PDB file of N, H, CA, C and O in Angstrom:
ATOM      1  N   MET A   1     107.787 131.661 118.630  1.00  0.00           N
ATOM      2  CA  MET A   1     107.247 131.110 117.396  1.00  0.00           C
ATOM      3  C   MET A   1     106.777 129.679 117.657  1.00  0.00           C
ATOM      4  O   MET A   1     107.521 128.878 118.222  1.00  0.00           O
ATOM      5  N   SER A   2     105.561 129.354 117.254  1.00  0.00           N
ATOM      6  H   SER A   2     104.956 130.004 116.795  1.00  0.00           H
ATOM      7  CA  SER A   2     105.024 128.021 117.493  1.00  0.00           C
ATOM      8  C   SER A   2     105.421 127.080 116.361  1.00  0.00           C
ATOM      9  O   SER A   2     105.705 127.508 115.242  1.00  0.00           O
ATOM     10  N   GLU A   3     105.432 125.819 116.675  1.00  0.00           N
ATOM     11  H   GLU A   3     105.201 125.472 117.584  1.00  0.00           H
ATOM     12  CA  GLU A   3     105.785 124.782 115.714  1.00  0.00           C
ATOM     13  C   GLU A   3     104.561 124.408 114.876  1.00  0.00           C
ATOM     14  O   GLU A   3     103.452 124.312 115.403  1.00  0.00           O
ATOM     15  N   ARG A   4     104.762 124.196 113.566  1.00  0.00           N
ATOM     16  H   ARG A   4     105.663 124.273 113.138  1.00  0.00           H
ATOM     17  CA  ARG A   4     103.689 123.692 112.692  1.00  0.00           C
ATOM     18  C   ARG A   4     103.940 122.218 112.442  1.00  0.00           C
ATOM     19  O   ARG A   4     105.076 121.794 112.228  1.00  0.00           O
ATOM     20  N   VAL A   5     102.870 121.446 112.471  1.00  0.00           N
ATOM     21  H   VAL A   5     101.948 121.790 112.645  1.00  0.00           H
ATOM     22  CA  VAL A   5     102.957 120.016 112.231  1.00  0.00           C
ATOM     23  C   VAL A   5     101.992 119.637 111.117  1.00  0.00           C
ATOM     24  O   VAL A   5     101.008 120.334 110.868  1.00  0.00           O
ATOM     25  N   THR A   6     102.282 118.534 110.455  1.00  0.00           N
ATOM     26  H   THR A   6     103.081 117.968 110.657  1.00  0.00           H
ATOM     27  CA  THR A   6     101.399 118.015 109.420  1.00  0.00           C
ATOM     28  C   THR A   6     100.545 116.912 110.032  1.00  0.00           C
ATOM     29  O   THR A   6     101.047 116.028 110.725  1.00  0.00           O
ATOM     30  N   VAL A   7      99.257 116.982 109.764  1.00  0.00           N
ATOM     31  H   VAL A   7      98.849 117.700 109.200  1.00  0.00           H
ATOM     32  CA  VAL A   7      98.312 116.013 110.310  1.00  0.00           C
ATOM     33  C   VAL A   7      97.398 115.513 109.205  1.00  0.00           C
ATOM     34  O   VAL A   7      97.372 116.060 108.102  1.00  0.00           O
ATOM     35  N   LYS A   8      96.643 114.457 109.524  1.00  0.00           N
ATOM     36  H   LYS A   8      96.664 114.013 110.420  1.00  0.00           H
ATOM     37  CA  LYS A   8      95.670 113.908 108.585  1.00  0.00           C
ATOM     38  C   LYS A   8      94.337 113.788 109.291  1.00  0.00           C
ATOM     39  O   LYS A   8      94.271 113.403 110.458  1.00  0.00           O
ATOM     40  N   VAL A   9      93.272 114.121 108.573  1.00  0.00           N
ATOM     41  H   VAL A   9      93.325 114.434 107.625  1.00  0.00           H
ATOM     42  CA  VAL A   9      91.918 113.939 109.090  1.00  0.00           C
ATOM     43  C   VAL A   9      91.504 112.516 108.727  1.00  0.00           C
ATOM     44  O   VAL A   9      91.321 112.200 107.552  1.00  0.00           O
ATOM     45  N   LEU A  10      91.355 111.661 109.737  1.00  0.00           N
ATOM     46  H   LEU A  10      91.503 111.919 110.692  1.00  0.00           H
ATOM     47  CA  LEU A  10      90.961 110.277 109.470  1.00  0.00           C
ATOM     48  C   LEU A  10      89.527 110.193 108.996  1.00  0.00           C
ATOM     49  O   LEU A  10      89.238 109.600 107.956  1.00  0.00           O
ATOM     50  N   LEU A  11      88.615 110.800 109.777  1.00  0.00           N
ATOM     51  H   LEU A  11      88.849 111.281 110.621  1.00  0.00           H
ATOM     52  CA  LEU A  11      87.195 110.728 109.458  1.00  0.00           C
ATOM     53  C   LEU A  11      86.442 111.753 110.278  1.00  0.00           C
ATOM     54  O   LEU A  11      86.993 112.380 111.183  1.00  0.00           O
ATOM     55  N   LEU A  12      85.185 111.911 109.948  1.00  0.00           N
ATOM     56  H   LEU A  12      84.738 111.403 109.212  1.00  0.00           H
ATOM     57  CA  LEU A  12      84.307 112.809 110.685  1.00  0.00           C
ATOM     58  C   LEU A  12      83.356 111.965 111.527  1.00  0.00           C
ATOM     59  O   LEU A  12      82.807 110.969 111.056  1.00  0.00           O
ATOM     60  N   VAL A  13      83.169 112.380 112.782  1.00  0.00           N
ATOM     61  H   VAL A  13      83.615 113.189 113.165  1.00  0.00           H
ATOM     62  CA  VAL A  13      82.254 111.713 113.699  1.00  0.00           C
ATOM     63  C   VAL A  13      81.321 112.794 114.225  1.00  0.00           C
ATOM     64  O   VAL A  13      81.693 113.571 115.104  1.00  0.00           O
ATOM     65  N   GLY A  14      80.111 112.840 113.686  1.00  0.00           N
ATOM     66  H   GLY A  14      79.809 112.208 112.972  1.00  0.00           H
ATOM     67  CA  GLY A  14      79.199 113.921 114.044  1.00  0.00           C
ATOM     68  C   GLY A  14      79.803 115.243 113.624  1.00  0.00           C
ATOM     69  O   GLY A  14      80.125 115.439 112.453  1.00  0.00           O
ATOM     70  N   ASP A  15      79.960 116.163 114.584  1.00  0.00           N
ATOM     71  H   ASP A  15      79.698 116.004 115.536  1.00  0.00           H
ATOM     72  CA  ASP A  15      80.546 117.468 114.269  1.00  0.00           C
ATOM     73  C   ASP A  15      82.026 117.541 114.613  1.00  0.00           C
ATOM     74  O   ASP A  15      82.595 118.631 114.678  1.00  0.00           O
ATOM     75  N   GLN A  16      82.652 116.391 114.833  1.00  0.00           N
ATOM     76  H   GLN A  16      82.189 115.506 114.780  1.00  0.00           H
ATOM     77  CA  GLN A  16      84.057 116.319 115.202  1.00  0.00           C
ATOM     78  C   GLN A  16      84.881 115.670 114.089  1.00  0.00           C
ATOM     79  O   GLN A  16      84.395 114.799 113.367  1.00  0.00           O
ATOM     80  N   ALA A  17      86.144 116.111 113.962  1.00  0.00           N
ATOM     81  H   ALA A  17      86.539 116.818 114.548  1.00  0.00           H
ATOM     82  CA  ALA A  17      87.084 115.496 113.034  1.00  0.00           C
ATOM     83  C   ALA A  17      88.134 114.751 113.846  1.00  0.00           C
ATOM     84  O   ALA A  17      88.680 115.299 114.804  1.00  0.00           O
ATOM     85  N   GLU A  18      88.420 113.510 113.474  1.00  0.00           N
ATOM     86  H   GLU A  18      87.976 113.065 112.696  1.00  0.00           H
ATOM     87  CA  GLU A  18      89.466 112.746 114.139  1.00  0.00           C
ATOM     88  C   GLU A  18      90.781 113.023 113.429  1.00  0.00           C
ATOM     89  O   GLU A  18      90.922 112.775 112.231  1.00  0.00           O
ATOM     90  N   ILE A  19      91.745 113.543 114.190  1.00  0.00           N
ATOM     91  H   ILE A  19      91.630 113.745 115.163  1.00  0.00           H
ATOM     92  CA  ILE A  19      93.026 114.002 113.657  1.00  0.00           C
ATOM     93  C   ILE A  19      94.157 113.127 114.183  1.00  0.00           C
ATOM     94  O   ILE A  19      94.187 112.787 115.366  1.00  0.00           O
ATOM     95  N   VAL A  20      95.098 112.759 113.290  1.00  0.00           N
ATOM     96  H   VAL A  20      95.073 113.036 112.329  1.00  0.00           H
ATOM     97  CA  VAL A  20      96.312 112.050 113.695  1.00  0.00           C
ATOM     98  C   VAL A  20      97.507 112.729 113.033  1.00  0.00           C
ATOM     99  O   VAL A  20      97.367 113.422 112.026  1.00  0.00           O
ATOM    100  N   ALA A  21      98.691 112.515 113.621  1.00  0.00           N
ATOM    101  H   ALA A  21      98.805 111.952 114.440  1.00  0.00           H
ATOM    102  CA  ALA A  21      99.919 113.005 113.006  1.00  0.00           C
ATOM    103  C   ALA A  21     100.118 112.286 111.678  1.00  0.00           C
ATOM    104  O   ALA A  21      99.812 111.099 111.564  1.00  0.00           O
ATOM    105  N   ASP A  22     100.623 112.989 110.682  1.00  0.00           N
ATOM    106  H   ASP A  22     100.872 113.953 110.775  1.00  0.00           H
ATOM    107  CA  ASP A  22     100.853 112.402 109.365  1.00  0.00           C
ATOM    108  C   ASP A  22     102.216 111.725 109.346  1.00  0.00           C
ATOM    109  O   ASP A  22     103.153 112.203 108.706  1.00  0.00           O
ATOM    110  N   VAL A  23     102.312 110.601 110.058  1.00  0.00           N
ATOM    111  H   VAL A  23     101.551 110.213 110.578  1.00  0.00           H
ATOM    112  CA  VAL A  23     103.541 109.802 110.154  1.00  0.00           C
ATOM    113  C   VAL A  23     103.175 108.339 109.946  1.00  0.00           C
ATOM    114  O   VAL A  23     101.996 107.986 109.918  1.00  0.00           O
ATOM    115  N   ALA A  24     104.181 107.494 109.803  1.00  0.00           N
ATOM    116  H   ALA A  24     105.139 107.780 109.826  1.00  0.00           H
ATOM    117  CA  ALA A  24     103.947 106.079 109.529  1.00  0.00           C
ATOM    118  C   ALA A  24     103.163 105.375 110.641  1.00  0.00           C
ATOM    119  O   ALA A  24     102.307 104.541 110.346  1.00  0.00           O
ATOM    120  N   ASP A  25     103.432 105.686 111.896  1.00  0.00           N
ATOM    121  H   ASP A  25     104.127 106.364 112.136  1.00  0.00           H
ATOM    122  CA  ASP A  25     102.772 105.020 113.021  1.00  0.00           C
ATOM    123  C   ASP A  25     102.202 106.075 113.974  1.00  0.00           C
ATOM    124  O   ASP A  25     102.780 106.341 115.027  1.00  0.00           O
ATOM    125  N   PRO A  26     101.065 106.674 113.600  1.00  0.00           N
ATOM    126  CA  PRO A  26     100.530 107.768 114.422  1.00  0.00           C
ATOM    127  C   PRO A  26      99.965 107.292 115.757  1.00  0.00           C
ATOM    128  O   PRO A  26      99.603 106.126 115.916  1.00  0.00           O
ATOM    129  N   ALA A  27      99.897 108.210 116.703  1.00  0.00           N
ATOM    130  H   ALA A  27     100.190 109.157 116.574  1.00  0.00           H
ATOM    131  CA  ALA A  27      99.274 107.948 118.000  1.00  0.00           C
ATOM    132  C   ALA A  27      97.753 107.894 117.806  1.00  0.00           C
ATOM    133  O   ALA A  27      97.250 108.075 116.697  1.00  0.00           O
ATOM    134  N   ASP A  28      97.044 107.647 118.887  1.00  0.00           N
ATOM    135  H   ASP A  28      97.452 107.500 119.788  1.00  0.00           H
ATOM    136  CA  ASP A  28      95.587 107.619 118.838  1.00  0.00           C
ATOM    137  C   ASP A  28      95.038 108.944 118.316  1.00  0.00           C
ATOM    138  O   ASP A  28      95.624 109.998 118.562  1.00  0.00           O
ATOM    139  N   PRO A  29      93.916 108.896 117.597  1.00  0.00           N
ATOM    140  CA  PRO A  29      93.327 110.138 117.079  1.00  0.00           C
ATOM    141  C   PRO A  29      92.810 111.041 118.198  1.00  0.00           C
ATOM    142  O   PRO A  29      92.416 110.585 119.271  1.00  0.00           O
ATOM    143  N   VAL A  30      92.829 112.328 117.904  1.00  0.00           N
ATOM    144  H   VAL A  30      93.149 112.699 117.032  1.00  0.00           H
ATOM    145  CA  VAL A  30      92.292 113.341 118.813  1.00  0.00           C
ATOM    146  C   VAL A  30      91.192 114.061 118.056  1.00  0.00           C
ATOM    147  O   VAL A  30      91.334 114.342 116.866  1.00  0.00           O
ATOM    148  N   ARG A  31      90.095 114.361 118.741  1.00  0.00           N
ATOM    149  H   ARG A  31      89.980 114.132 119.708  1.00  0.00           H
ATOM    150  CA  ARG A  31      88.959 115.022 118.082  1.00  0.00           C
ATOM    151  C   ARG A  31      89.003 116.530 118.268  1.00  0.00           C
ATOM    152  O   ARG A  31      89.306 117.045 119.344  1.00  0.00           O
ATOM    153  N   TYR A  32      88.686 117.221 117.166  1.00  0.00           N
ATOM    154  H   TYR A  32      88.441 116.802 116.292  1.00  0.00           H
ATOM    155  CA  TYR A  32      88.594 118.676 117.130  1.00  0.00           C
ATOM    156  C   TYR A  32      87.306 119.044 116.404  1.00  0.00           C
ATOM    157  O   TYR A  32      86.815 118.260 115.591  1.00  0.00           O
ATOM    158  N   PRO A  33      86.748 120.225 116.683  1.00  0.00           N
ATOM    159  CA  PRO A  33      85.525 120.649 115.983  1.00  0.00           C
ATOM    160  C   PRO A  33      85.766 120.791 114.470  1.00  0.00           C
ATOM    161  O   PRO A  33      86.604 121.583 114.038  1.00  0.00           O
ATOM    162  N   ALA A  34      85.030 120.024 113.688  1.00  0.00           N
ATOM    163  H   ALA A  34      84.349 119.381 114.039  1.00  0.00           H
ATOM    164  CA  ALA A  34      85.212 120.021 112.243  1.00  0.00           C
ATOM    165  C   ALA A  34      84.931 121.393 111.628  1.00  0.00           C
ATOM    166  O   ALA A  34      85.632 121.804 110.703  1.00  0.00           O
ATOM    167  N   GLN A  35      83.932 122.095 112.119  1.00  0.00           N
ATOM    168  H   GLN A  35      83.363 121.760 112.870  1.00  0.00           H
ATOM    169  CA  GLN A  35      83.576 123.397 111.563  1.00  0.00           C
ATOM    170  C   GLN A  35      84.722 124.399 111.720  1.00  0.00           C
ATOM    171  O   GLN A  35      85.001 125.169 110.801  1.00  0.00           O
ATOM    172  N   VAL A  36      85.378 124.391 112.866  1.00  0.00           N
ATOM    173  H   VAL A  36      85.151 123.765 113.612  1.00  0.00           H
ATOM    174  CA  VAL A  36      86.504 125.303 113.110  1.00  0.00           C
ATOM    175  C   VAL A  36      87.641 124.993 112.142  1.00  0.00           C
ATOM    176  O   VAL A  36      88.213 125.898 111.533  1.00  0.00           O
ATOM    177  N   ILE A  37      87.961 123.719 112.006  1.00  0.00           N
ATOM    178  H   ILE A  37      87.496 122.984 112.500  1.00  0.00           H
ATOM    179  CA  ILE A  37      89.040 123.317 111.092  1.00  0.00           C
ATOM    180  C   ILE A  37      88.705 123.757 109.665  1.00  0.00           C
ATOM    181  O   ILE A  37      89.539 124.350 108.982  1.00  0.00           O
ATOM    182  N   ALA A  38      87.490 123.465 109.224  1.00  0.00           N
ATOM    183  H   ALA A  38      86.813 122.983 109.780  1.00  0.00           H
ATOM    184  CA  ALA A  38      87.092 123.806 107.862  1.00  0.00           C
ATOM    185  C   ALA A  38      87.161 125.307 107.611  1.00  0.00           C
ATOM    186  O   ALA A  38      87.663 125.734 106.571  1.00  0.00           O
ATOM    187  N   GLU A  39      86.668 126.110 108.542  1.00  0.00           N
ATOM    188  H   GLU A  39      86.260 125.763 109.387  1.00  0.00           H
ATOM    189  CA  GLU A  39      86.701 127.567 108.378  1.00  0.00           C
ATOM    190  C   GLU A  39      88.126 128.084 108.290  1.00  0.00           C
ATOM    191  O   GLU A  39      88.437 128.900 107.422  1.00  0.00           O
ATOM    192  N   GLU A  40      88.998 127.617 109.185  1.00  0.00           N
ATOM    193  H   GLU A  40      88.745 126.954 109.890  1.00  0.00           H
ATOM    194  CA  GLU A  40      90.383 128.094 109.176  1.00  0.00           C
ATOM    195  C   GLU A  40      91.131 127.643 107.930  1.00  0.00           C
ATOM    196  O   GLU A  40      91.974 128.378 107.417  1.00  0.00           O
ATOM    197  N   ALA A  41      90.829 126.428 107.430  1.00  0.00           N
ATOM    198  H   ALA A  41      90.144 125.830 107.847  1.00  0.00           H
ATOM    199  CA  ALA A  41      91.521 125.888 106.256  1.00  0.00           C
ATOM    200  C   ALA A  41      90.903 126.364 104.946  1.00  0.00           C
ATOM    201  O   ALA A  41      91.502 126.196 103.883  1.00  0.00           O
ATOM    202  N   GLY A  42      89.709 126.957 105.013  1.00  0.00           N
ATOM    203  H   GLY A  42      89.223 127.093 105.876  1.00  0.00           H
ATOM    204  CA  GLY A  42      89.062 127.458 103.804  1.00  0.00           C
ATOM    205  C   GLY A  42      88.450 126.373 102.934  1.00  0.00           C
ATOM    206  O   GLY A  42      88.419 126.494 101.710  1.00  0.00           O
ATOM    207  N   VAL A  43      87.964 125.313 103.568  1.00  0.00           N
ATOM    208  H   VAL A  43      87.989 125.215 104.562  1.00  0.00           H
ATOM    209  CA  VAL A  43      87.315 124.222 102.834  1.00  0.00           C
ATOM    210  C   VAL A  43      85.972 123.914 103.495  1.00  0.00           C
ATOM    211  O   VAL A  43      85.667 124.440 104.566  1.00  0.00           O
ATOM    212  N   SER A  44      85.176 123.065 102.857  1.00  0.00           N
ATOM    213  H   SER A  44      85.424 122.638 101.988  1.00  0.00           H
ATOM    214  CA  SER A  44      83.915 122.667 103.477  1.00  0.00           C
ATOM    215  C   SER A  44      84.163 121.496 104.427  1.00  0.00           C
ATOM    216  O   SER A  44      85.138 120.760 104.274  1.00  0.00           O
ATOM    217  N   VAL A  45      83.295 121.333 105.384  1.00  0.00           N
ATOM    218  H   VAL A  45      82.503 121.931 105.508  1.00  0.00           H
ATOM    219  CA  VAL A  45      83.417 120.228 106.341  1.00  0.00           C
ATOM    220  C   VAL A  45      83.420 118.898 105.592  1.00  0.00           C
ATOM    221  O   VAL A  45      84.169 117.990 105.950  1.00  0.00           O
ATOM    222  N   ARG A  46      82.597 118.776 104.566  1.00  0.00           N
ATOM    223  H   ARG A  46      81.988 119.513 104.275  1.00  0.00           H
ATOM    224  CA  ARG A  46      82.501 117.514 103.818  1.00  0.00           C
ATOM    225  C   ARG A  46      83.812 117.123 103.142  1.00  0.00           C
ATOM    226  O   ARG A  46      84.028 115.942 102.868  1.00  0.00           O
ATOM    227  N   GLU A  47      84.688 118.084 102.868  1.00  0.00           N
ATOM    228  H   GLU A  47      84.512 119.042 103.091  1.00  0.00           H
ATOM    229  CA  GLU A  47      85.968 117.801 102.213  1.00  0.00           C
ATOM    230  C   GLU A  47      87.043 117.315 103.179  1.00  0.00           C
ATOM    231  O   GLU A  47      88.078 116.821 102.732  1.00  0.00           O
ATOM    232  N   LEU A  48      86.834 117.436 104.481  1.00  0.00           N
ATOM    233  H   LEU A  48      85.993 117.837 104.845  1.00  0.00           H
ATOM    234  CA  LEU A  48      87.893 117.187 105.456  1.00  0.00           C
ATOM    235  C   LEU A  48      88.379 115.744 105.531  1.00  0.00           C
ATOM    236  O   LEU A  48      89.584 115.518 105.643  1.00  0.00           O
ATOM    237  N   ALA A  49      87.491 114.770 105.475  1.00  0.00           N
ATOM    238  H   ALA A  49      86.512 114.953 105.384  1.00  0.00           H
ATOM    239  CA  ALA A  49      87.902 113.372 105.652  1.00  0.00           C
ATOM    240  C   ALA A  49      88.988 112.994 104.647  1.00  0.00           C
ATOM    241  O   ALA A  49      88.801 113.135 103.438  1.00  0.00           O
ATOM    242  N   GLY A  50      90.112 112.517 105.149  1.00  0.00           N
ATOM    243  H   GLY A  50      90.264 112.403 106.130  1.00  0.00           H
ATOM    244  CA  GLY A  50      91.237 112.120 104.307  1.00  0.00           C
ATOM    245  C   GLY A  50      92.205 113.236 103.966  1.00  0.00           C
ATOM    246  O   GLY A  50      93.261 112.974 103.391  1.00  0.00           O
ATOM    247  N   MET A  51      91.879 114.462 104.301  1.00  0.00           N
ATOM    248  H   MET A  51      91.020 114.675 104.768  1.00  0.00           H
ATOM    249  CA  MET A  51      92.698 115.618 103.946  1.00  0.00           C
ATOM    250  C   MET A  51      93.938 115.728 104.841  1.00  0.00           C
ATOM    251  O   MET A  51      93.896 115.420 106.032  1.00  0.00           O
ATOM    252  N   ARG A  52      95.028 116.171 104.238  1.00  0.00           N
ATOM    253  H   ARG A  52      95.062 116.421 103.271  1.00  0.00           H
ATOM    254  CA  ARG A  52      96.244 116.486 105.001  1.00  0.00           C
ATOM    255  C   ARG A  52      96.262 117.991 105.248  1.00  0.00           C
ATOM    256  O   ARG A  52      96.007 118.793 104.349  1.00  0.00           O
ATOM    257  N   LEU A  53      96.570 118.348 106.488  1.00  0.00           N
ATOM    258  H   LEU A  53      96.777 117.697 107.218  1.00  0.00           H
ATOM    259  CA  LEU A  53      96.572 119.743 106.924  1.00  0.00           C
ATOM    260  C   LEU A  53      97.830 120.026 107.708  1.00  0.00           C
ATOM    261  O   LEU A  53      98.537 119.105 108.118  1.00  0.00           O
ATOM    262  N   THR A  54      98.112 121.308 107.919  1.00  0.00           N
ATOM    263  H   THR A  54      97.537 122.056 107.585  1.00  0.00           H
ATOM    264  CA  THR A  54      99.118 121.696 108.898  1.00  0.00           C
ATOM    265  C   THR A  54      98.404 122.487 109.980  1.00  0.00           C
ATOM    266  O   THR A  54      97.355 123.089 109.748  1.00  0.00           O
ATOM    267  N   ALA A  55      98.998 122.471 111.168  1.00  0.00           N
ATOM    268  H   ALA A  55      99.850 121.983 111.355  1.00  0.00           H
ATOM    269  CA  ALA A  55      98.421 123.200 112.295  1.00  0.00           C
ATOM    270  C   ALA A  55      99.541 123.621 113.239  1.00  0.00           C
ATOM    271  O   ALA A  55     100.605 123.003 113.275  1.00  0.00           O
ATOM    272  N   GLU A  56      99.288 124.667 113.992  1.00  0.00           N
ATOM    273  H   GLU A  56      98.423 125.169 113.963  1.00  0.00           H
ATOM    274  CA  GLU A  56     100.239 125.138 114.992  1.00  0.00           C
ATOM    275  C   GLU A  56     100.000 124.402 116.299  1.00  0.00           C
ATOM    276  O   GLU A  56      98.859 124.196 116.714  1.00  0.00           O
ATOM    277  N   VAL A  57     101.091 124.008 116.942  1.00  0.00           N
ATOM    278  H   VAL A  57     102.018 124.174 116.605  1.00  0.00           H
ATOM    279  CA  VAL A  57     101.002 123.367 118.250  1.00  0.00           C
ATOM    280  C   VAL A  57     100.967 124.468 119.296  1.00  0.00           C
ATOM    281  O   VAL A  57     101.889 125.278 119.388  1.00  0.00           O
ATOM    282  N   GLY A  58      99.891 124.494 120.089  1.00  0.00           N
ATOM    283  H   GLY A  58      99.142 123.836 120.015  1.00  0.00           H
ATOM    284  CA  GLY A  58      99.722 125.529 121.100  1.00  0.00           C
ATOM    285  C   GLY A  58      99.862 124.983 122.501  1.00  0.00           C
ATOM    286  O   GLY A  58     100.415 123.903 122.708  1.00  0.00           O
ATOM    287  N   PRO A  59      99.351 125.745 123.474  1.00  0.00           N
ATOM    288  CA  PRO A  59      99.405 125.326 124.871  1.00  0.00           C
ATOM    289  C   PRO A  59      98.764 123.950 125.054  1.00  0.00           C
ATOM    290  O   PRO A  59      97.766 123.627 124.410  1.00  0.00           O
ATOM    291  N   SER A  60      99.338 123.167 125.920  1.00  0.00           N
ATOM    292  H   SER A  60     100.148 123.430 126.444  1.00  0.00           H
ATOM    293  CA  SER A  60      98.857 121.801 126.208  1.00  0.00           C
ATOM    294  C   SER A  60      98.818 120.931 124.953  1.00  0.00           C
ATOM    295  O   SER A  60      98.037 119.982 124.869  1.00  0.00           O
ATOM    296  N   ASP A  61      99.672 121.264 123.975  1.00  0.00           N
ATOM    297  H   ASP A  61     100.306 122.034 124.043  1.00  0.00           H
ATOM    298  CA  ASP A  61      99.779 120.513 122.722  1.00  0.00           C
ATOM    299  C   ASP A  61      98.491 120.491 121.904  1.00  0.00           C
ATOM    300  O   ASP A  61      98.304 119.598 121.077  1.00  0.00           O
ATOM    301  N   ARG A  62      97.598 121.462 122.123  1.00  0.00           N
ATOM    302  H   ARG A  62      97.750 122.187 122.794  1.00  0.00           H
ATOM    303  CA  ARG A  62      96.385 121.569 121.314  1.00  0.00           C
ATOM    304  C   ARG A  62      96.749 122.203 119.981  1.00  0.00           C
ATOM    305  O   ARG A  62      97.633 123.057 119.912  1.00  0.00           O
ATOM    306  N   LEU A  63      96.067 121.784 118.924  1.00  0.00           N
ATOM    307  H   LEU A  63      95.349 121.090 118.980  1.00  0.00           H
ATOM    308  CA  LEU A  63      96.346 122.294 117.581  1.00  0.00           C
ATOM    309  C   LEU A  63      95.362 123.408 117.225  1.00  0.00           C
ATOM    310  O   LEU A  63      94.209 123.409 117.658  1.00  0.00           O
ATOM    311  N   ALA A  64      95.852 124.351 116.426  1.00  0.00           N
ATOM    312  H   ALA A  64      96.788 124.350 116.074  1.00  0.00           H
ATOM    313  CA  ALA A  64      95.043 125.490 115.959  1.00  0.00           C
ATOM    314  C   ALA A  64      95.696 126.034 114.699  1.00  0.00           C
ATOM    315  O   ALA A  64      96.773 125.582 114.311  1.00  0.00           O
ATOM    316  N   GLY A  65      95.049 127.001 114.056  1.00  0.00           N
ATOM    317  H   GLY A  65      94.174 127.368 114.370  1.00  0.00           H
ATOM    318  CA  GLY A  65      95.629 127.626 112.869  1.00  0.00           C
ATOM    319  C   GLY A  65      95.718 126.656 111.705  1.00  0.00           C
ATOM    320  O   GLY A  65      96.759 126.549 111.057  1.00  0.00           O
ATOM    321  N   TRP A  66      94.641 125.958 111.443  1.00  0.00           N
ATOM    322  H   TRP A  66      93.795 126.045 111.969  1.00  0.00           H
ATOM    323  CA  TRP A  66      94.596 124.905 110.427  1.00  0.00           C
ATOM    324  C   TRP A  66      94.783 125.468 109.022  1.00  0.00           C
ATOM    325  O   TRP A  66      94.213 126.505 108.681  1.00  0.00           O
ATOM    326  N   ARG A  67      95.593 124.771 108.197  1.00  0.00           N
ATOM    327  H   ARG A  67      96.056 123.928 108.474  1.00  0.00           H
ATOM    328  CA  ARG A  67      95.807 125.120 106.792  1.00  0.00           C
ATOM    329  C   ARG A  67      95.893 123.841 105.965  1.00  0.00           C
ATOM    330  O   ARG A  67      96.332 122.802 106.458  1.00  0.00           O
ATOM    331  N   VAL A  68      95.472 123.925 104.711  1.00  0.00           N
ATOM    332  H   VAL A  68      95.115 124.769 104.311  1.00  0.00           H
ATOM    333  CA  VAL A  68      95.634 122.779 103.812  1.00  0.00           C
ATOM    334  C   VAL A  68      97.126 122.592 103.561  1.00  0.00           C
ATOM    335  O   VAL A  68      97.846 123.552 103.283  1.00  0.00           O
ATOM    336  N   ALA A  69      97.579 121.350 103.662  1.00  0.00           N
ATOM    337  H   ALA A  69      96.994 120.570 103.888  1.00  0.00           H
ATOM    338  CA  ALA A  69      99.022 121.067 103.480  1.00  0.00           C
ATOM    339  C   ALA A  69      99.402 121.104 102.010  1.00  0.00           C
ATOM    340  O   ALA A  69     100.566 120.892 101.668  1.00  0.00           O
TER     341      ALA A  69
END
């Protein structure tokens, strides 16, 4: 069973979303394809900035299985 974590979308940069852990002092943002996140979460790409989501931690600590928190 994979672990789910809560994250925040800081902003959109082109077709990428900058993602950080939803904690008081997050690490540097990591970019993921905004379209993939939006499709999995069931929202539009334009809604992503500022949104809190959950995701599964996969191999090499990559996130997938995006859902609205």
